[in-house]
C-alpha positions as a Python dict, from the first residue, in 0.01 Angstrom:
ca = {
    (1, 'M'): (0, 0, 0),
    (2, 'K'): (280, -61, -249),
    (3, 'S'): (310, 185, -537),
    (4, 'L'): (215, 41, -876),
    (5, 'V'): (484, 255, -1038),
    (6, 'N'): (752, 115, -806),
    (7, 'H'): (628, -244, -843),
    (8, 'P'): (522, -267, -1208),
    (9, 'K'): (338, -561, -1359),
    (10, 'V'): (529, -539, -1686),
    (11, 'I'): (897, -475, -1765),
    (12, 'C'): (987, -352, -2113),
    (13, 'L'): (1352, -377, -2215),
    (14, 'G'): (1530, -237, -2520),
    (15, 'E'): (1558, 79, -2724),
    (16, 'I'): (1412, 423, -2671),
    (17, 'L'): (1475, 686, -2937),
    (18, 'F'): (1334, 963, -3151),
    (19, 'D'): (1159, 874, -3476),
    (20, 'C'): (1227, 1169, -3706),
    (21, 'I'): (924, 1142, -3934),
    (22, 'A'): (922, 1304, -4276),
    (23, 'D'): (689, 1604, -4294),
    (24, 'Q'): (630, 1535, -4663),
    (25, 'P'): (457, 1198, -4716),
    (26, 'G'): (512, 1015, -5043),
    (27, 'Q'): (865, 1153, -5087),
    (28, 'E'): (1192, 960, -5111),
    (29, 'L'): (1466, 1029, -4855),
    (30, 'M'): (1655, 1284, -5065),
    (31, 'Q'): (1335, 1473, -5149),
    (32, 'V'): (1223, 1519, -4787),
    (33, 'K'): (1262, 1884, -4686),
    (34, 'S'): (1194, 1863, -4312),
    (35, 'W'): (1146, 1615, -4029),
    (36, 'T'): (954, 1618, -3700),
    (37, 'P'): (1095, 1415, -3409),
    (38, 'Y'): (855, 1191, -3215),
    (39, 'P'): (953, 980, -2911),
    (40, 'G'): (958, 610, -2989),
    (41, 'G'): (1141, 279, -2974),
    (42, 'A'): (932, -38, -2954),
    (43, 'P'): (984, -138, -2587),
    (44, 'A'): (939, 223, -2472),
    (45, 'N'): (625, 249, -2684),
    (46, 'V'): (488, -65, -2519),
    (47, 'A'): (564, 65, -2170),
    (48, 'C'): (382, 392, -2239),
    (49, 'G'): (93, 214, -2408),
    (50, 'L'): (48, -8, -2104),
    (51, 'T'): (40, 279, -1856),
    (52, 'K'): (-212, 469, -2069),
    (53, 'L'): (-436, 163, -2064),
    (54, 'G'): (-400, 124, -1688),
    (55, 'T'): (-132, -144, -1643),
    (56, 'S'): (184, -40, -1458),
    (57, 'A'): (510, -75, -1648),
    (58, 'A'): (883, -15, -1615),
    (59, 'F'): (1133, 56, -1890),
    (60, 'I'): (1492, -71, -1896),
    (61, 'G'): (1720, 91, -2152),
    (62, 'C'): (2010, 327, -2206),
    (63, 'V'): (2014, 686, -2336),
    (64, 'G'): (2287, 945, -2367),
    (65, 'R'): (2368, 1221, -2124),
    (66, 'D'): (2220, 1467, -2372),
    (67, 'H'): (1911, 1681, -2420),
    (68, 'L'): (1738, 1409, -2620),
    (69, 'G'): (1789, 1160, -2337),
    (70, 'D'): (1653, 1412, -2087),
    (71, 'Q'): (1342, 1462, -2300),
    (72, 'L'): (1272, 1091, -2332),
    (73, 'I'): (1307, 1023, -1960),
    (74, 'Q'): (1084, 1317, -1878),
    (75, 'L'): (819, 1184, -2117),
    (76, 'L'): (826, 838, -1958),
    (77, 'E'): (798, 991, -1611),
    (78, 'K'): (508, 1209, -1721),
    (79, 'T'): (333, 906, -1872),
    (80, 'G'): (374, 714, -1546),
    (81, 'V'): (640, 463, -1649),
    (82, 'N'): (892, 344, -1389),
    (83, 'V'): (1229, 487, -1505),
    (84, 'T'): (1452, 372, -1218),
    (85, 'A'): (1635, 122, -1442),
    (86, 'I'): (1721, 364, -1724),
    (87, 'Q'): (2096, 397, -1771),
    (88, 'R'): (2280, 708, -1900),
    (89, 'H'): (2593, 672, -2113),
    (90, 'F'): (2867, 932, -2078),
    (91, 'F'): (2943, 993, -2446),
    (92, 'A'): (2726, 774, -2671),
    (93, 'P'): (2429, 976, -2803),
    (94, 'T'): (2061, 899, -2776),
    (95, 'R'): (1945, 730, -3097),
    (96, 'Q'): (1752, 906, -3370),
    (97, 'V'): (1611, 721, -3671),
    (98, 'Y'): (1477, 886, -3985),
    (99, 'V'): (1142, 762, -4113),
    (100, 'T'): (986, 835, -4451),
    (101, 'R'): (621, 754, -4515),
    (102, 'S'): (407, 674, -4814),
    (103, 'G'): (98, 863, -4916),
    (104, 'S'): (-109, 600, -4733),
    (105, 'G'): (89, 645, -4408),
    (106, 'E'): (308, 333, -4432),
    (107, 'R'): (650, 406, -4284),
    (108, 'Y'): (1000, 315, -4405),
    (109, 'F'): (1316, 338, -4195),
    (110, 'A'): (1569, 553, -4379),
    (111, 'G'): (1879, 547, -4158),
    (112, 'F'): (2049, 722, -3866),
    (113, 'G'): (2200, 1028, -4029),
    (114, 'E'): (2579, 1039, -4006),
    (115, 'I'): (2613, 811, -3699),
    (116, 'S'): (2679, 438, -3730),
    (117, 'T'): (2408, 218, -3577),
    (118, 'D'): (2648, 66, -3321),
    (119, 'Q'): (2750, 404, -3177),
    (120, 'F'): (2425, 493, -3000),
    (121, 'A'): (2366, 472, -2625),
    (122, 'D'): (2105, 194, -2643),
    (123, 'T'): (2377, -45, -2764),
    (124, 'Q'): (2561, 9, -2434),
    (125, 'L'): (2292, -123, -2200),
    (126, 'N'): (2481, -281, -1909),
    (127, 'S'): (2356, -619, -1785),
    (128, 'Q'): (2518, -569, -1444),
    (129, 'Q'): (2304, -263, -1376),
    (130, 'I'): (1968, -432, -1434),
    (131, 'P'): (1788, -431, -1096),
    (132, 'E'): (1653, -770, -990),
    (133, 'S'): (1405, -594, -761),
    (134, 'L'): (1189, -497, -1061),
    (135, 'F'): (1130, -863, -1143),
    (136, 'I'): (1012, -977, -801),
    (137, 'E'): (649, -878, -849),
    (138, 'A'): (639, -841, -1226),
    (139, 'E'): (416, -1064, -1440),
    (140, 'Y'): (556, -1003, -1788),
    (141, 'L'): (883, -910, -1957),
    (142, 'V'): (850, -761, -2307),
    (143, 'T'): (1149, -729, -2537),
    (144, 'G'): (1245, -756, -2904),
    (145, 'T'): (1534, -843, -3134),
    (146, 'L'): (1693, -506, -3214),
    (147, 'E'): (1931, -506, -2920),
    (148, 'L'): (2055, -854, -3015),
    (149, 'A'): (2254, -674, -3284),
    (150, 'Y'): (2509, -545, -3031),
    (151, 'S'): (2716, -757, -2793),
    (152, 'Q'): (2666, -553, -2476),
    (153, 'S'): (2291, -500, -2508),
    (154, 'R'): (2258, -867, -2611),
    (155, 'Q'): (2407, -963, -2274),
    (156, 'A'): (2151, -738, -2105),
    (157, 'I'): (1865, -921, -2277),
    (158, 'H'): (2002, -1256, -2160),
    (159, 'K'): (2040, -1122, -1804),
    (160, 'A'): (1678, -1008, -1805),
    (161, 'L'): (1568, -1349, -1931),
    (162, 'E'): (1758, -1515, -1646),
    (163, 'L'): (1585, -1292, -1392),
    (164, 'A'): (1249, -1359, -1555),
    (165, 'K'): (1304, -1733, -1521),
    (166, 'I'): (1407, -1702, -1156),
    (167, 'H'): (1099, -1497, -1067),
    (168, 'Q'): (854, -1680, -1295),
    (169, 'V'): (792, -1375, -1513),
    (170, 'R'): (636, -1461, -1848),
    (171, 'V'): (821, -1342, -2157),
    (172, 'L'): (674, -1187, -2473),
    (173, 'I'): (909, -1142, -2768),
    (174, 'D'): (808, -903, -3043),
    (175, 'I'): (1036, -995, -3333),
    (176, 'N'): (1023, -640, -3473),
    (177, 'W'): (1277, -717, -3747),
    (178, 'R'): (1475, -409, -3850),
    (179, 'P'): (1781, -504, -4067),
    (180, 'L'): (1889, -138, -4064),
    (181, 'F'): (2006, -183, -3703),
    (182, 'W'): (2246, -471, -3783),
    (183, 'L'): (2604, -438, -3903),
    (184, 'N'): (2634, -814, -3963),
    (185, 'L'): (2332, -1019, -4071),
    (186, 'E'): (2505, -1358, -4066),
    (187, 'P'): (2423, -1455, -3703),
    (188, 'V'): (2069, -1311, -3707),
    (189, 'A'): (1867, -1631, -3751),
    (190, 'A'): (2053, -1823, -3478),
    (191, 'L'): (2036, -1534, -3230),
    (192, 'I'): (1664, -1481, -3282),
    (193, 'D'): (1590, -1853, -3262),
    (194, 'H'): (1775, -1877, -2929),
    (195, 'L'): (1577, -1581, -2797),
    (196, 'L'): (1243, -1726, -2909),
    (197, 'Q'): (1319, -2059, -2739),
    (198, 'Q'): (1279, -1870, -2410),
    (199, 'A'): (951, -1699, -2497),
    (200, 'D'): (603, -1766, -2359),
    (201, 'F'): (446, -1548, -2629),
    (202, 'I'): (570, -1453, -2975),
    (203, 'K'): (438, -1162, -3179),
    (204, 'C'): (537, -1110, -3540),
    (205, 'S'): (407, -967, -3866),
    (206, 'T'): (313, -1191, -4158),
    (207, 'Q'): (633, -1081, -4336),
    (208, 'E'): (844, -1172, -4033),
    (209, 'A'): (666, -1506, -4001),
    (210, 'Q'): (737, -1597, -4363),
    (211, 'W'): (1099, -1485, -4332),
    (212, 'L'): (1178, -1673, -4011),
    (213, 'F'): (937, -1967, -4010),
    (214, 'K'): (826, -2009, -4374),
    (215, 'T'): (466, -2008, -4253),
    (216, 'E'): (207, -1759, -4130),
    (217, 'D'): (18, -2023, -3932),
    (218, 'P'): (56, -1936, -3561),
    (219, 'Q'): (-3, -2295, -3448),
    (220, 'E'): (272, -2424, -3678),
    (221, 'I'): (505, -2156, -3543),
    (222, 'A'): (420, -2249, -3183),
    (223, 'Q'): (513, -2611, -3250),
    (224, 'K'): (871, -2501, -3314),
    (225, 'F'): (902, -2365, -2960),
    (226, 'P'): (800, -2603, -2676),
    (227, 'K'): (781, -2328, -2412),
    (228, 'V'): (545, -2105, -2613),
    (229, 'S'): (183, -2061, -2497),
    (230, 'G'): (76, -1817, -2765),
    (231, 'V'): (170, -1682, -3107),
    (232, 'L'): (27, -1366, -3266),
    (233, 'V'): (74, -1298, -3639),
    (234, 'T'): (-42, -952, -3743),
    (235, 'E'): (-106, -796, -4084),
    (236, 'A'): (-210, -431, -4049),
    (237, 'E'): (-579, -379, -4128),
    (238, 'K'): (-625, -750, -4197),
    (239, 'G'): (-597, -805, -3823),
    (240, 'C'): (-437, -1090, -3635),
    (241, 'K'): (-411, -1467, -3661),
    (242, 'Y'): (-357, -1620, -3320),
    (243, 'Y'): (-279, -1935, -3128),
    (244, 'L'): (-344, -1897, -2755),
    (245, 'G'): (-341, -2220, -2558),
    (246, 'D'): (-614, -2428, -2719),
    (247, 'N'): (-766, -2127, -2896),
    (248, 'I'): (-700, -2068, -3265),
    (249, 'G'): (-854, -1800, -3483),
    (250, 'Q'): (-830, -1478, -3677),
    (251, 'I'): (-981, -1142, -3587),
    (252, 'N'): (-1004, -879, -3860),
    (253, 'G'): (-870, -531, -3799),
    (254, 'F'): (-1058, -202, -3804),
    (255, 'K'): (-1080, 26, -4106),
    (256, 'V'): (-968, 375, -4007),
    (257, 'K'): (-818, 676, -4180),
    (258, 'V'): (-444, 610, -4148),
    (259, 'E'): (-213, 904, -4085),
    (260, 'D'): (100, 719, -3972),
    (261, 'T'): (160, 350, -3891),
    (262, 'T'): (461, 417, -3665),
    (263, 'G'): (416, 233, -3335),
    (264, 'A'): (90, 60, -3426),
    (265, 'G'): (237, -285, -3366),
    (266, 'D'): (378, -172, -3033),
    (267, 'S'): (37, -45, -2928),
    (268, 'F'): (-107, -383, -3027),
    (269, 'V'): (150, -554, -2803),
    (270, 'A'): (77, -319, -2513),
    (271, 'A'): (-295, -384, -2543),
    (272, 'F'): (-247, -760, -2562),
    (273, 'V'): (-23, -768, -2253),
    (274, 'H'): (-272, -541, -2076),
    (275, 'Q'): (-541, -800, -2147),
    (276, 'C'): (-310, -1078, -2027),
    (277, 'C'): (-266, -898, -1696),
    (278, 'L'): (-643, -852, -1663),
    (279, 'K'): (-759, -1196, -1778),
    (280, 'G'): (-474, -1423, -1671),
    (281, 'D'): (-488, -1783, -1789),
    (282, 'R'): (-852, -1743, -1897),
    (283, 'L'): (-707, -1592, -2212),
    (284, 'L'): (-550, -1932, -2289),
    (285, 'Q'): (-852, -2136, -2185),
    (286, 'D'): (-1167, -1953, -2293),
    (287, 'P'): (-1208, -1893, -2670),
    (288, 'K'): (-1437, -1594, -2610),
    (289, 'V'): (-1182, -1427, -2382),
    (290, 'A'): (-909, -1487, -2641),
    (291, 'E'): (-1122, -1331, -2916),
    (292, 'Q'): (-1202, -1028, -2703),
    (293, 'A'): (-835, -976, -2616),
    (294, 'I'): (-725, -982, -2981),
    (295, 'R'): (-1009, -753, -3087),
    (296, 'Y'): (-910, -509, -2812),
    (297, 'A'): (-547, -518, -2927),
    (298, 'N'): (-652, -464, -3288),
    (299, 'A'): (-851, -158, -3178),
    (300, 'V'): (-559, -2, -2991),
    (301, 'G'): (-330, -60, -3290),
    (302, 'A'): (-583, 95, -3527),
    (303, 'I'): (-637, 405, -3312),
    (304, 'T'): (-261, 463, -3300),
    (305, 'T'): (-245, 488, -3681),
    (306, 'T'): (-488, 780, -3690),
    (307, 'K'): (-229, 1028, -3558),
    (308, 'L'): (139, 1103, -3615),
    (309, 'G'): (400, 947, -3389),
    (310, 'A'): (396, 639, -3170),
    (311, 'I'): (364, 736, -2802),
    (312, 'S'): (181, 1061, -2879),
    (313, 'A'): (-85, 870, -3075),
    (314, 'Q'): (-159, 602, -2815),
    (315, 'P'): (-512, 594, -2669),
    (316, 'S'): (-635, 578, -2311),
    (317, 'A'): (-855, 293, -2193),
    (318, 'K'): (-1156, 527, -2212),
    (319, 'E'): (-1080, 610, -2574),
    (320, 'V'): (-1052, 241, -2661),
    (321, 'D'): (-1384, 164, -2494),
    (322, 'G'): (-1549, 443, -2693),
    (323, 'F'): (-1391, 322, -3017),
    (324, 'L'): (-1512, -35, -2962),
    (325, 'A'): (-1859, 84, -2863),
    (326, 'F'): (-1882, 283, -3187),
    (327, 'F'): (-1800, -23, -3399),
    (328, 'E'): (-2045, -237, -3202),
    (329, 'Y'): (-2325, 15, -3247),
}
């Protein structure tokens, strides 16, 4: 029997890093006295979220040959993520990003310390070292827009999209707009539009939808991209508006005590892709299945906000089932 770890259903490509989260909520950057590092990076978060829910995943990215890189790889291995495609750069460091948070747990990206955004190892992801073997039995490729900001990692995204097309792997793009990562904002709109033209599914926040598409209506967004089968527009506790095949709707989120919103959207994506792998095309055909998938994803996102960090706060499938059962009671 083939190993699920060695033949993952989902490939996640992009950044892996440490979110250094302010220990003092409600403080501006200069008032923060101490920080606690938590493993993160949207594609890595999704890969870990998937494995915790029971869907096998691989991560493709680049870290430095440093202690931080060692820690991140060890965490992925411990979580059960396939790490065979992780690259190590000889001198570029593993990325750290500083995150302040409001009194209500909302997070704000505050910079990278004294290192320029284009000097980190994730920007050096090499397209020629992406293994085609991972794509042969995969069902989904998940990536975002952050690595479009750098020429070398942008080439790696395009290489992965080529392999996905060859092997009929569906593509989910999480826009995950982070202007802090870009040195030049002029080409952003064109680069993101080109990426989205190759997507089967698009996930964005309401703010991202308004910025890019001038609408929060998922069906209107889908009409801009002929290849797209589904669009998800999320707004924290207000839940998710969705267009999935012929199914259109909105599912409200869950009210929980929020500690930290870092990684909640990534957990939502992981849960949605997990449901896609379980339900297949029924998710695009049956309105009840679509509703259940979005509700499940909302639940996973909500649970993640109740603890600090992204990966460390992600729930298991058993925890999600218990959470949903409680709200149904």
